[in-house]
N, C-alpha and C positions, 0 to 999 in steps of 0.2 A: 789099837796099840796096850798095854799091859804096861803099869808098876808097881815096884813089887809095896809103895810105901804107899801106894792109892786102892780100895775098895772100890770097884763101880760096880754099881745098879743098874742097867741099864732100863730093867722094868719098871720102876721105879724113879728114874730118870736121874738115879742120886748119889751121890758118895759117899766115903768113908776117909777120914784119915788117920792110918793105922802108925804112923809117925814121918815123923820131919822129917825131911827127905836131904839130903846132906848133897854139894854144890854135883858133886861129879855124878847125881843120879835125876837130875834136871837135864835132857836134851833140850834144851835153847842157851843158844848163848847169850851170857850174859855175862855184866862186867862193871860186876860189885863196884867198883868203887866208884861209875858214872850214878851210881845209883845214891852210893855216900856221900860224893860232891854234892848234885843236886838234891841233898835234903840237909843237908850243911848249910846250903844260905839263906 
C-alpha cells in the first residue's frame, strides 16, 4: 500500500515524509474531536 505523502524504502527499512497529509489522505477512521478532548483535560 502506498501513500502520496510518504516515500518508503523497504531496502533501507525507512521512509521519508514528502508532505503533510490532509485528513482525507489518512486511511484510518480517526475522530479528531476525541483527540482534542483528550489533550484539553
